[in-house]
C-alpha positions in Angstrom: 69.8 106.4 70.4 71.0 107.8 67.1 71.1 111.0 65.4 67.7 110.9 63.9 65.8 109.5 66.5 67.2 112.4 68.8 66.2 114.6 66.0 62.8 113.1 66.1 62.0 113.6 69.5 63.0 117.3 69.4 60.4 117.7 66.6 57.8 115.8 68.8 59.1 118.1 71.8 59.1 121.3 69.7 55.6 120.8 68.4 54.0 119.9 71.5 55.6 123.4 73.2 54.2 125.1 70.3 50.7 123.3 70.4 50.6 124.2 74.1 51.4 127.9 74.0 48.9 128.0 71.4 46.3 126.6 73.5 47.2 128.7 76.4 46.9 132.0 74.2 43.7 130.9 73.6 42.7 130.5 77.2 44.2 133.8 77.9 42.1 135.7 74.7 38.8 133.7 76.5 39.7 136.1 79.5 39.8 139.0 77.1 43.8 139.3 77.9 44.7 139.8 74.7 48.1 141.2 74.7 49.4 138.7 77.0 47.2 135.9 74.6 49.3 137.6 71.2 52.5 137.1 73.2 51.7 133.6 74.0 51.1 133.0 70.0 54.1 134.9 69.2 56.2 131.8 71.7 53.7 129.2 69.9 55.2 130.5 66.4 58.8 130.4 67.6 58.6 126.9 69.0 56.8 125.9 66.0 59.8 127.6 64.1 62.3 125.5 66.0 60.0 122.0 65.0 60.2 123.2 61.2 63.6 123.7 61.4 64.2 120.1 62.3 61.7 118.9 60.0 63.8 120.7 57.1 66.9 119.5 58.4 65.6 115.7 58.1 64.0 116.4 54.3 67.3 118.0 53.1 69.3 115.1 54.5 66.9 112.8 53.0 67.3 114.9 49.5 71.0 114.8 49.6 70.8 110.9 49.7 70.6 110.0 53.7 67.7 107.4 53.6 66.4 106.6 56.7 63.5 104.1 57.4 60.2 105.6 57.7 59.5 104.6 61.3 56.2 104.8 63.4 58.0 107.3 65.7 58.8 109.9 62.4 55.1 109.2 61.3 54.1 110.3 64.8 56.4 113.6 64.8 55.2 114.4 61.6 51.8 113.8 62.9 52.5 116.1 65.8 53.7 119.1 63.9 51.2 118.9 61.2 48.3 119.2 64.1 50.2 121.8 65.7 50.2 124.0 62.7 46.7 123.6 61.9 45.5 124.2 65.8 48.0 127.3 66.0 46.4 128.8 62.5 42.4 128.1 63.8 43.7 129.5 67.1 44.9 132.7 65.8 41.7 133.1 63.9 39.6 132.4 67.1 41.6 135.0 68.9 40.9 137.6 66.5 37.5 136.9 66.2 37.1 137.4 69.9 38.8 140.7 69.9 36.5 141.5 66.9 33.4 140.6 69.0 35.0 142.4 72.2 35.4 145.6 70.0 31.5 145.4 68.7 30.5 144.9 72.1 32.3 147.7 73.1 30.9 149.8 70.5 27.5 148.7 71.3 27.7 150.4 74.8 
């Protein structure tokens, strides 16, 4: 396995870890464990940042003349990252909505 393939696998793994932490945050929020959910969201963002750093490294190398073949594996890695970022952003909004609903429900009591 060459360096770029290793980076691609790291990108996939970091993206998957980020997505997993984001969905765990949503599960915690559904149980009204908002503090723990926010911690998981922070973890998801950190893991997502690690994936983004790898992506930036690959893009920077290409802009500096290092040409790599676009492989199905690279497309898969990019797909993982983009769907993870979208899921994480949506989950963050959903958790905010759940918190607002809880607060509104508490106010009505």
